[in-house]
C-alpha positions in Angstrom: 16.8 -0.6 18.8 17.8 2.6 17.9 15.1 4.3 15.5 17.4 5.9 12.4 18.2 3.6 9.8 20.3 3.5 6.9 19.1 5.2 3.7 17.6 2.7 2.0 18.7 1.5 -1.8 16.4 -1.7 -3.1 13.1 -0.3 -2.0 10.0 -2.9 -2.4 5.9 -1.0 -3.4 3.6 -4.1 -1.6 -0.3 -3.6 -2.8 -2.4 -5.0 -1.1 -5.7 -6.4 -2.3 -6.1 -9.2 -0.5 -9.2 -8.5 1.5 -13.0 -10.1 1.7 -14.4 -5.9 1.4 -17.3 -7.1 2.8 -18.5 -2.8 3.6 -18.8 -2.7 -0.3 -20.5 -6.1 -1.2 -19.0 -7.4 -3.3 -15.8 -7.7 -5.4 -14.5 -3.8 -4.2 -10.9 -3.9 -6.8 -12.7 -5.5 -10.4 -15.4 -2.9 -9.7 -14.2 -0.3 -12.5 -13.7 3.3 -12.2 -12.8 5.0 -15.7 -13.0 1.7 -16.9 -10.0 0.4 -15.3 -10.8 -2.1 -12.8 -10.1 -0.4 -8.9 -6.8 -2.1 -7.5 -5.3 -0.9 -11.7 -4.7 2.1 -10.1 -2.3 0.8 -7.7 -0.5 -1.6 -9.7 0.3 1.1 -12.4 1.5 4.0 -9.9 3.7 1.5 -8.5 4.9 0.3 -11.9 6.1 4.0 -13.1 7.8 4.9 -9.9 11.2 4.1 -9.0 10.6 1.3 -6.8 12.6 -1.8 -7.6 9.5 -4.5 -7.2 6.7 -4.5 -7.2 4.6 -7.4 -4.6 0.3 -7.3 -5.5 -1.1 -9.5 -2.7 -4.3 -11.0 -3.6 -5.9 -13.3 -1.6 -10.3 -12.8 -1.7 -11.5 -13.9 -5.0 -8.0 -14.2 -6.9 -8.7 -16.2 -9.6 -11.7 -13.8 -10.9 -9.4 -10.4 -10.0 -6.2 -11.5 -11.7 -7.3 -12.3 -15.4 -8.9 -8.3 -15.2 -5.6 -7.0 -14.3 -2.7 -5.8 -15.9 0.8 -6.5 -14.1 3.4 -5.1 -16.4 6.5 -5.9 -14.1 4.3 -6.7 -11.4 4.6 -10.2 -9.5 1.8 -11.5 -7.4 1.9 -13.5 -4.3 -1.7 -14.9 -3.4 -2.1 -15.3 1.2 -4.7 -17.8 1.6 -4.8 -16.6 5.1 -6.4 -13.5 4.0 -9.3 -14.0 6.6 -7.4 -13.2 9.4 -7.4 -9.8 8.3 -4.7 -7.4 6.9 -2.0 -8.2 9.2 -1.2 -11.1 6.9 -1.2 -10.0 3.6 1.3 -8.0 5.5 3.0 -10.6 6.6 3.2 -12.0 2.4 4.2 -8.7 1.2 7.4 -8.3 3.1 8.0 -12.4 2.8 7.8 -11.0 -0.7 10.5 -8.3 -0.8 13.2 -10.7 0.4 16.7 -8.6 -0.2 14.8 -5.3 -0.2 15.7 -2.2 2.1 12.5 -1.3 2.8 8.8 -1.5 1.9 6.4 1.0 0.5 3.1 -0.3 1.6 0.3 1.0 -0.7 -3.4 -0.1 -0.7 -5.3 -1.2 -3.7 -8.6 0.4 -2.9 -6.8 4.5 -3.2 -6.7 4.7 -6.4 -5.4 8.7 -6.5 -2.3 7.5 -5.8 0.2 8.9 -7.8 3.9 7.4 -9.3 5.6 10.3 -7.6 4.4 10.2 -3.9 6.0 6.9 -3.7 9.1 8.5 -5.1 8.6 11.3 -2.7 8.3 8.5 0.3 11.2 7.1 -0.1 12.9 10.5 -1.0 11.5 11.3 2.6 13.6 7.9 3.8 16.7 8.7 2.2 16.6 12.7 3.4 15.5 11.9 7.0 17.2 7.7 7.7 13.5 7.2 9.6 12.6 3.8 10.0 9.1 4.8 8.7 7.3 6.9 6.7 3.7 7.6 6.4 1.5 10.5 5.4 -0.9 12.7 6.2 -3.8 14.2 3.9 -6.5 15.7 5.2 -5.0 15.6 8.5 -4.9 12.2 9.3 -2.5 9.9 8.8 -2.9 7.0 5.2 0.0 4.7 3.7 1.2 4.6 0.6 3.7 3.9 3.9 7.3 2.8 4.0 8.3 0.7 6.8 12.2 -0.1 6.7 13.4 -3.5 7.2 14.3 -3.1 10.2 11.0 -2.9 11.9 10.1 -6.1 10.5 10.1 -8.3 12.9 7.5 -6.4 14.5 5.6 -6.2 12.0 5.8 -10.2 11.5 4.9 -10.5 15.2 1.5 -8.2 14.6 -1.8 -10.0 14.3 -4.7 -10.1 13.6 -6.8 -7.5 10.9 -4.4 -4.5 12.0 -2.0 -2.8 10.1 1.4 -0.7 10.1 -0.2 2.3 12.2 -0.7 0.0 15.1 2.6 -0.6 14.8 4.3 3.4 13.7 1.8 5.0 16.2 4.3 4.4 18.8 7.4 4.9 17.2 9.6 7.7 17.5 11.2 7.9 14.4 8.3 8.1 11.6 8.5 10.9 9.1 5.7 12.0 8.3 5.0 13.8 4.1 2.5 16.2 3.6 0.6 15.4 0.4 0.2 17.5 -2.3 -1.8 17.8 -4.7 0.9 16.9 -7.2 1.3 13.7 -5.0 -2.3 12.8 -6.3 -5.1 11.9 -3.6 -5.6 9.5 -1.5 -9.2 8.7 -0.9 -9.9 5.3 -0.3 -13.1 3.3 -1.5 -15.4 0.8 1.2 -18.6 1.2 0.0 -20.3 1.8 -3.2 -21.3 5.2 -3.6 -17.9 5.9 -2.5 -16.6 4.6 -5.9 -19.7 6.0 -7.3 -18.5 10.2 -6.5 -15.5 9.7 -7.4 -16.7 8.1 -10.8 -18.5 11.8 -11.2 -14.9 13.4 -10.1 -16.5 15.2 -7.1 -15.0 15.8 -3.7 
């Protein structure tokens, strides 16, 4: 297929919040950072962005997490297959996005993402007609990641605990957005020490 795609109009923000948090050792996404549950940061950023829809994919300990969250305009999709890996949450998010032209995939453990970054990722696709847009921060590629619906059949074929990185690494027409301080930060929380470092406000 031709990896150039039309500029997107309707874009759904898909927040992946279904993982088991094995390295963290507890219900990571319900852990608080500066008084808010960790997952709340991604929800708030997506709700304040220009995304036409906001989808939160939950799974592990969802019944404990959801009462702690203020969803706003976001809607919840349950992934009962979460134990099979991140690919299953991607599948669930894409199915829920329905008639969107693309999804912007966010991780619920990246509290530094701002609405302006989500909007910049969407605008980057509109300018470049790329099939996907990935972010670059500290010389590493990272979500948020935009995936045009033309690539969704390829995403559906992903299996196990892998994300879109495995797919997009082999694509020619992937645009890269360099993340600036105005967009926020892309720290992810894997360990309790990561959460404690952000709580202290240290790098």
